[in-house]
mmCIF file of the C-alpha atoms, coordinates in Angstrom:
data_MODEL
# 
_entry.id   MODEL 
# 
loop_
_atom_site.group_PDB 
_atom_site.id 
_atom_site.type_symbol 
_atom_site.label_atom_id 
_atom_site.label_alt_id 
_atom_site.label_comp_id 
_atom_site.label_asym_id 
_atom_site.label_entity_id 
_atom_site.label_seq_id 
_atom_site.pdbx_PDB_ins_code 
_atom_site.Cartn_x 
_atom_site.Cartn_y 
_atom_site.Cartn_z 
_atom_site.occupancy 
_atom_site.B_iso_or_equiv 
_atom_site.pdbx_formal_charge 
_atom_site.auth_seq_id 
_atom_site.auth_comp_id 
_atom_site.auth_asym_id 
_atom_site.auth_atom_id 
_atom_site.pdbx_PDB_model_num 
ATOM 1   C CA . MET A 1 1   ? -0.076  -0.130 -0.236  1.00 0.00 ? 1   MET A CA 1 
ATOM 2   C CA . MET A 1 2   ? 2.993   2.464  0.744   1.00 0.00 ? 2   MET A CA 1 
ATOM 3   C CA . ASN A 1 3   ? 4.558   1.732  -2.416  1.00 0.00 ? 3   ASN A CA 1 
ATOM 4   C CA . SER A 1 4   ? 1.380   2.495  -4.359  1.00 0.00 ? 4   SER A CA 1 
ATOM 5   C CA . VAL A 1 5   ? 1.148   5.931  -2.401  1.00 0.00 ? 5   VAL A CA 1 
ATOM 6   C CA . GLY A 1 6   ? 4.781   6.587  -2.933  1.00 0.00 ? 6   GLY A CA 1 
ATOM 7   C CA . CYS A 1 7   ? 4.459   5.963  -6.641  1.00 0.00 ? 7   CYS A CA 1 
ATOM 8   C CA . LYS A 1 8   ? 1.565   8.129  -7.173  1.00 0.00 ? 8   LYS A CA 1 
ATOM 9   C CA . VAL A 1 9   ? 3.117   10.925 -5.095  1.00 0.00 ? 9   VAL A CA 1 
ATOM 10  C CA . GLN A 1 10  ? 6.066   10.633 -7.400  1.00 0.00 ? 10  GLN A CA 1 
ATOM 11  C CA . SER A 1 11  ? 4.147   10.684 -10.521 1.00 0.00 ? 11  SER A CA 1 
ATOM 12  C CA . VAL A 1 12  ? 2.388   13.658 -9.615  1.00 0.00 ? 12  VAL A CA 1 
ATOM 13  C CA . LEU A 1 13  ? 5.595   15.630 -8.287  1.00 0.00 ? 13  LEU A CA 1 
ATOM 14  C CA . THR A 1 14  ? 7.322   14.459 -11.441 1.00 0.00 ? 14  THR A CA 1 
ATOM 15  C CA . SER A 1 15  ? 4.456   15.862 -13.428 1.00 0.00 ? 15  SER A CA 1 
ATOM 16  C CA . ALA A 1 16  ? 4.060   19.236 -11.700 1.00 0.00 ? 16  ALA A CA 1 
ATOM 17  C CA . VAL A 1 17  ? 7.708   19.766 -12.062 1.00 0.00 ? 17  VAL A CA 1 
ATOM 18  C CA . TYR A 1 18  ? 7.811   18.868 -15.658 1.00 0.00 ? 18  TYR A CA 1 
ATOM 19  C CA . ALA A 1 19  ? 4.894   21.293 -16.444 1.00 0.00 ? 19  ALA A CA 1 
ATOM 20  C CA . LYS A 1 20  ? 6.800   24.332 -14.575 1.00 0.00 ? 20  LYS A CA 1 
ATOM 21  C CA . VAL A 1 21  ? 9.794   23.390 -16.479 1.00 0.00 ? 21  VAL A CA 1 
ATOM 22  C CA . ASN A 1 22  ? 7.972   23.322 -19.842 1.00 0.00 ? 22  ASN A CA 1 
ATOM 23  C CA . LEU A 1 23  ? 6.439   26.349 -19.013 1.00 0.00 ? 23  LEU A CA 1 
ATOM 24  C CA . MET A 1 24  ? 9.760   28.246 -18.017 1.00 0.00 ? 24  MET A CA 1 
ATOM 25  C CA . ALA A 1 25  ? 11.291  26.917 -21.353 1.00 0.00 ? 25  ALA A CA 1 
ATOM 26  C CA . ILE A 1 26  ? 8.579   28.394 -23.595 1.00 0.00 ? 26  ILE A CA 1 
ATOM 27  C CA . ASP A 1 27  ? 8.912   31.528 -21.852 1.00 0.00 ? 27  ASP A CA 1 
ATOM 28  C CA . VAL A 1 28  ? 12.314  31.732 -22.322 1.00 0.00 ? 28  VAL A CA 1 
ATOM 29  C CA . ASP A 1 29  ? 12.051  30.809 -25.821 1.00 0.00 ? 29  ASP A CA 1 
ATOM 30  C CA . ARG A 1 30  ? 9.448   33.699 -26.280 1.00 0.00 ? 30  ARG A CA 1 
ATOM 31  C CA . PHE A 1 31  ? 11.757  36.478 -24.978 1.00 0.00 ? 31  PHE A CA 1 
ATOM 32  C CA . TYR A 1 32  ? 14.542  34.965 -27.266 1.00 0.00 ? 32  TYR A CA 1 
ATOM 33  C CA . GLN A 1 33  ? 11.997  35.325 -30.094 1.00 0.00 ? 33  GLN A CA 1 
ATOM 34  C CA . VAL A 1 34  ? 10.924  39.031 -29.188 1.00 0.00 ? 34  VAL A CA 1 
ATOM 35  C CA . ILE A 1 35  ? 13.920  40.556 -28.607 1.00 0.00 ? 35  ILE A CA 1 
ATOM 36  C CA . PRO A 1 36  ? 15.028  40.986 -32.372 1.00 0.00 ? 36  PRO A CA 1 
ATOM 37  C CA . LEU A 1 37  ? 11.560  42.389 -33.151 1.00 0.00 ? 37  LEU A CA 1 
ATOM 38  C CA . LEU A 1 38  ? 11.323  45.112 -30.424 1.00 0.00 ? 38  LEU A CA 1 
ATOM 39  C CA . GLN A 1 39  ? 13.019  47.692 -32.676 1.00 0.00 ? 39  GLN A CA 1 
ATOM 40  C CA . GLN A 1 40  ? 9.947   47.453 -35.142 1.00 0.00 ? 40  GLN A CA 1 
ATOM 41  C CA . ILE A 1 41  ? 7.928   49.027 -32.340 1.00 0.00 ? 41  ILE A CA 1 
ATOM 42  C CA . TRP A 1 42  ? 9.292   52.684 -33.452 1.00 0.00 ? 42  TRP A CA 1 
ATOM 43  C CA . SER A 1 43  ? 10.235  51.551 -36.794 1.00 0.00 ? 43  SER A CA 1 
ATOM 44  C CA . SER A 1 44  ? 7.105   50.330 -38.605 1.00 0.00 ? 44  SER A CA 1 
ATOM 45  C CA . PRO A 1 45  ? 4.981   53.378 -37.978 1.00 0.00 ? 45  PRO A CA 1 
ATOM 46  C CA . LEU A 1 46  ? 7.780   55.472 -39.806 1.00 0.00 ? 46  LEU A CA 1 
ATOM 47  C CA . GLN A 1 47  ? 8.160   52.940 -42.629 1.00 0.00 ? 47  GLN A CA 1 
ATOM 48  C CA . VAL A 1 48  ? 4.370   52.855 -43.145 1.00 0.00 ? 48  VAL A CA 1 
ATOM 49  C CA . VAL A 1 49  ? 3.927   56.541 -43.262 1.00 0.00 ? 49  VAL A CA 1 
ATOM 50  C CA . LEU A 1 50  ? 7.132   57.222 -45.488 1.00 0.00 ? 50  LEU A CA 1 
ATOM 51  C CA . SER A 1 51  ? 5.809   54.352 -47.837 1.00 0.00 ? 51  SER A CA 1 
ATOM 52  C CA . LEU A 1 52  ? 2.600   56.145 -48.069 1.00 0.00 ? 52  LEU A CA 1 
ATOM 53  C CA . PHE A 1 53  ? 3.963   59.435 -48.748 1.00 0.00 ? 53  PHE A CA 1 
ATOM 54  C CA . VAL A 1 54  ? 6.370   57.758 -51.652 1.00 0.00 ? 54  VAL A CA 1 
ATOM 55  C CA . LEU A 1 55  ? 3.456   56.059 -52.951 1.00 0.00 ? 55  LEU A CA 1 
ATOM 56  C CA . TYR A 1 56  ? 1.595   59.291 -52.950 1.00 0.00 ? 56  TYR A CA 1 
ATOM 57  C CA . GLN A 1 57  ? 4.283   61.201 -54.941 1.00 0.00 ? 57  GLN A CA 1 
ATOM 58  C CA . VAL A 1 58  ? 4.349   58.062 -57.529 1.00 0.00 ? 58  VAL A CA 1 
ATOM 59  C CA . MET A 1 59  ? 0.730   57.604 -57.958 1.00 0.00 ? 59  MET A CA 1 
ATOM 60  C CA . GLY A 1 60  ? -1.428  60.273 -56.674 1.00 0.00 ? 60  GLY A CA 1 
ATOM 61  C CA . TRP A 1 61  ? -4.833  60.055 -55.120 1.00 0.00 ? 61  TRP A CA 1 
ATOM 62  C CA . SER A 1 62  ? -5.446  56.560 -56.171 1.00 0.00 ? 62  SER A CA 1 
ATOM 63  C CA . VAL A 1 63  ? -3.037  55.225 -52.982 1.00 0.00 ? 63  VAL A CA 1 
ATOM 64  C CA . ILE A 1 64  ? -6.210  56.146 -50.888 1.00 0.00 ? 64  ILE A CA 1 
ATOM 65  C CA . GLY A 1 65  ? -8.173  53.546 -52.440 1.00 0.00 ? 65  GLY A CA 1 
ATOM 66  C CA . GLY A 1 66  ? -5.623  51.437 -51.474 1.00 0.00 ? 66  GLY A CA 1 
ATOM 67  C CA . VAL A 1 67  ? -5.118  52.262 -48.219 1.00 0.00 ? 67  VAL A CA 1 
ATOM 68  C CA . LEU A 1 68  ? -8.962  52.057 -47.588 1.00 0.00 ? 68  LEU A CA 1 
ATOM 69  C CA . PHE A 1 69  ? -8.979  48.688 -48.946 1.00 0.00 ? 69  PHE A CA 1 
ATOM 70  C CA . MET A 1 70  ? -6.318  47.581 -46.311 1.00 0.00 ? 70  MET A CA 1 
ATOM 71  C CA . ILE A 1 71  ? -8.184  49.020 -43.712 1.00 0.00 ? 71  ILE A CA 1 
ATOM 72  C CA . ALA A 1 72  ? -11.329 47.299 -44.607 1.00 0.00 ? 72  ALA A CA 1 
ATOM 73  C CA . LEU A 1 73  ? -9.476  43.920 -44.282 1.00 0.00 ? 73  LEU A CA 1 
ATOM 74  C CA . ILE A 1 74  ? -8.458  44.605 -40.652 1.00 0.00 ? 74  ILE A CA 1 
ATOM 75  C CA . PRO A 1 75  ? -11.664 42.881 -39.383 1.00 0.00 ? 75  PRO A CA 1 
ATOM 76  C CA . CYS A 1 76  ? -10.628 39.585 -40.882 1.00 0.00 ? 76  CYS A CA 1 
ATOM 77  C CA . ASN A 1 77  ? -7.852  39.584 -37.969 1.00 0.00 ? 77  ASN A CA 1 
ATOM 78  C CA . LEU A 1 78  ? -10.310 39.669 -35.699 1.00 0.00 ? 78  LEU A CA 1 
ATOM 79  C CA . CYS A 1 79  ? -11.670 36.192 -36.354 1.00 0.00 ? 79  CYS A CA 1 
ATOM 80  C CA . VAL A 1 80  ? -8.244  34.606 -36.228 1.00 0.00 ? 80  VAL A CA 1 
ATOM 81  C CA . VAL A 1 81  ? -8.107  35.986 -32.355 1.00 0.00 ? 81  VAL A CA 1 
ATOM 82  C CA . ARG A 1 82  ? -10.489 33.238 -31.362 1.00 0.00 ? 82  ARG A CA 1 
ATOM 83  C CA . ARG A 1 83  ? -8.441  30.308 -33.192 1.00 0.00 ? 83  ARG A CA 1 
ATOM 84  C CA . THR A 1 84  ? -5.183  31.740 -31.811 1.00 0.00 ? 84  THR A CA 1 
ATOM 85  C CA . LYS A 1 85  ? -7.073  31.516 -28.094 1.00 0.00 ? 85  LYS A CA 1 
ATOM 86  C CA . ILE A 1 86  ? -8.327  28.086 -28.787 1.00 0.00 ? 86  ILE A CA 1 
ATOM 87  C CA . TRP A 1 87  ? -4.721  26.859 -30.254 1.00 0.00 ? 87  TRP A CA 1 
ATOM 88  C CA . GLN A 1 88  ? -3.164  28.207 -27.255 1.00 0.00 ? 88  GLN A CA 1 
ATOM 89  C CA . VAL A 1 89  ? -5.559  26.259 -24.932 1.00 0.00 ? 89  VAL A CA 1 
ATOM 90  C CA . LEU A 1 90  ? -4.922  23.136 -26.936 1.00 0.00 ? 90  LEU A CA 1 
ATOM 91  C CA . THR A 1 91  ? -0.985  23.689 -26.767 1.00 0.00 ? 91  THR A CA 1 
ATOM 92  C CA . GLY A 1 92  ? -1.144  24.308 -23.211 1.00 0.00 ? 92  GLY A CA 1 
ATOM 93  C CA . ILE A 1 93  ? -4.149  21.714 -22.170 1.00 0.00 ? 93  ILE A CA 1 
ATOM 94  C CA . ARG A 1 94  ? -1.527  20.252 -19.692 1.00 0.00 ? 94  ARG A CA 1 
ATOM 95  C CA . ALA A 1 95  ? -0.998  23.355 -17.624 1.00 0.00 ? 95  ALA A CA 1 
ATOM 96  C CA . VAL A 1 96  ? -4.740  24.045 -18.220 1.00 0.00 ? 96  VAL A CA 1 
ATOM 97  C CA . LYS A 1 97  ? -5.660  20.549 -16.470 1.00 0.00 ? 97  LYS A CA 1 
ATOM 98  C CA . LEU A 1 98  ? -2.751  20.833 -13.633 1.00 0.00 ? 98  LEU A CA 1 
ATOM 99  C CA . TYR A 1 99  ? -3.975  24.125 -12.417 1.00 0.00 ? 99  TYR A CA 1 
ATOM 100 C CA . ALA A 1 100 ? -7.588  23.663 -13.129 1.00 0.00 ? 100 ALA A CA 1 
ATOM 101 C CA . TRP A 1 101 ? -8.090  26.595 -15.610 1.00 0.00 ? 101 TRP A CA 1 
ATOM 102 C CA . GLU A 1 102 ? -10.698 24.848 -17.875 1.00 0.00 ? 102 GLU A CA 1 
ATOM 103 C CA . VAL A 1 103 ? -13.740 27.134 -16.408 1.00 0.00 ? 103 VAL A CA 1 
ATOM 104 C CA . PRO A 1 104 ? -11.622 30.439 -16.957 1.00 0.00 ? 104 PRO A CA 1 
ATOM 105 C CA . MET A 1 105 ? -10.109 29.492 -20.383 1.00 0.00 ? 105 MET A CA 1 
ATOM 106 C CA . LYS A 1 106 ? -13.766 28.241 -21.651 1.00 0.00 ? 106 LYS A CA 1 
ATOM 107 C CA . GLN A 1 107 ? -15.082 31.647 -20.494 1.00 0.00 ? 107 GLN A CA 1 
ATOM 108 C CA . VAL A 1 108 ? -12.553 33.577 -22.319 1.00 0.00 ? 108 VAL A CA 1 
ATOM 109 C CA . ILE A 1 109 ? -12.969 31.495 -25.676 1.00 0.00 ? 109 ILE A CA 1 
ATOM 110 C CA . ASP A 1 110 ? -17.079 32.012 -24.907 1.00 0.00 ? 110 ASP A CA 1 
ATOM 111 C CA . ASP A 1 111 ? -16.367 35.659 -24.752 1.00 0.00 ? 111 ASP A CA 1 
ATOM 112 C CA . ILE A 1 112 ? -14.291 35.779 -27.566 1.00 0.00 ? 112 ILE A CA 1 
ATOM 113 C CA . ARG A 1 113 ? -16.975 33.702 -29.712 1.00 0.00 ? 113 ARG A CA 1 
ATOM 114 C CA . GLU A 1 114 ? -19.307 35.944 -28.506 1.00 0.00 ? 114 GLU A CA 1 
ATOM 115 C CA . HIS A 1 115 ? -18.055 39.064 -29.831 1.00 0.00 ? 115 HIS A CA 1 
ATOM 116 C CA . GLU A 1 116 ? -16.983 37.255 -33.135 1.00 0.00 ? 116 GLU A CA 1 
ATOM 117 C CA . VAL A 1 117 ? -20.920 36.345 -33.598 1.00 0.00 ? 117 VAL A CA 1 
ATOM 118 C CA . LYS A 1 118 ? -21.676 39.981 -33.083 1.00 0.00 ? 118 LYS A CA 1 
ATOM 119 C CA . LEU A 1 119 ? -19.293 40.962 -35.858 1.00 0.00 ? 119 LEU A CA 1 
ATOM 120 C CA . ILE A 1 120 ? -20.750 38.169 -38.336 1.00 0.00 ? 120 ILE A CA 1 
ATOM 121 C CA . ARG A 1 121 ? -23.965 39.643 -37.563 1.00 0.00 ? 121 ARG A CA 1 
ATOM 122 C CA . LYS A 1 122 ? -23.037 43.135 -38.245 1.00 0.00 ? 122 LYS A CA 1 
ATOM 123 C CA . ALA A 1 123 ? -21.404 41.845 -41.463 1.00 0.00 ? 123 ALA A CA 1 
ATOM 124 C CA . ALA A 1 124 ? -24.379 39.995 -42.646 1.00 0.00 ? 124 ALA A CA 1 
ATOM 125 C CA . LEU A 1 125 ? -26.487 42.922 -42.148 1.00 0.00 ? 125 LEU A CA 1 
ATOM 126 C CA . LEU A 1 126 ? -24.433 45.153 -43.989 1.00 0.00 ? 126 LEU A CA 1 
ATOM 127 C CA . ARG A 1 127 ? -23.938 42.482 -46.779 1.00 0.00 ? 127 ARG A CA 1 
ATOM 128 C CA . THR A 1 128 ? -27.834 42.118 -47.059 1.00 0.00 ? 128 THR A CA 1 
ATOM 129 C CA . CYS A 1 129 ? -28.063 46.120 -47.345 1.00 0.00 ? 129 CYS A CA 1 
ATOM 130 C CA . SER A 1 130 ? -25.390 46.074 -50.030 1.00 0.00 ? 130 SER A CA 1 
ATOM 131 C CA . ASP A 1 131 ? -27.235 43.265 -51.965 1.00 0.00 ? 131 ASP A CA 1 
ATOM 132 C CA . VAL A 1 132 ? -30.508 45.077 -51.814 1.00 0.00 ? 132 VAL A CA 1 
ATOM 133 C CA . LEU A 1 133 ? -29.013 48.466 -53.025 1.00 0.00 ? 133 LEU A CA 1 
ATOM 134 C CA . ASN A 1 134 ? -27.290 46.616 -55.962 1.00 0.00 ? 134 ASN A CA 1 
ATOM 135 C CA . LEU A 1 135 ? -30.614 44.928 -56.918 1.00 0.00 ? 135 LEU A CA 1 
ATOM 136 C CA . THR A 1 136 ? -32.569 48.000 -56.413 1.00 0.00 ? 136 THR A CA 1 
ATOM 137 C CA . SER A 1 137 ? -30.422 50.600 -58.065 1.00 0.00 ? 137 SER A CA 1 
ATOM 138 C CA . PRO A 1 138 ? -31.231 50.206 -61.512 1.00 0.00 ? 138 PRO A CA 1 
ATOM 139 C CA . TYR A 1 139 ? -35.153 50.552 -60.702 1.00 0.00 ? 139 TYR A CA 1 
ATOM 140 C CA . PHE A 1 140 ? -34.375 53.697 -58.940 1.00 0.00 ? 140 PHE A CA 1 
ATOM 141 C CA . VAL A 1 141 ? -32.251 55.116 -61.401 1.00 0.00 ? 141 VAL A CA 1 
ATOM 142 C CA . ILE A 1 142 ? -34.849 54.747 -64.182 1.00 0.00 ? 142 ILE A CA 1 
ATOM 143 C CA . PHE A 1 143 ? -37.548 56.083 -61.571 1.00 0.00 ? 143 PHE A CA 1 
ATOM 144 C CA . ILE A 1 144 ? -35.434 59.409 -60.960 1.00 0.00 ? 144 ILE A CA 1 
ATOM 145 C CA . PHE A 1 145 ? -34.678 59.998 -64.818 1.00 0.00 ? 145 PHE A CA 1 
ATOM 146 C CA . PHE A 1 146 ? -38.507 59.445 -65.976 1.00 0.00 ? 146 PHE A CA 1 
# 
């Protein structure tokens, strides 16, 4: 009986130590990956402004359309947030289980999902309005001219 208890205690302690060492190794690796990117905090906005200025000098006002299109693509990144959180939970599932974080993680993912559903509804409403305008605009033009 004591051997069984001893084996279980050893297993639990080994798992806990492994989890902590694994988390520490991941954190060190993330710091290592971030350090070369720190200079982009100040240089990226400067590069964007200079690039837009040069494009404006070369192409004129048509640059505004391209910039507006890129800004319109920003919401596409929002649906990636939920997938990223789910991926983080799946890769860190051992730590989540070890520290009993299932409920808080579920809440975080549910909140992100709820926000994403609201955005999808807004996009569907805008798409519907756009379709209605596209279908009815020829008739309105004819009505206005005659």
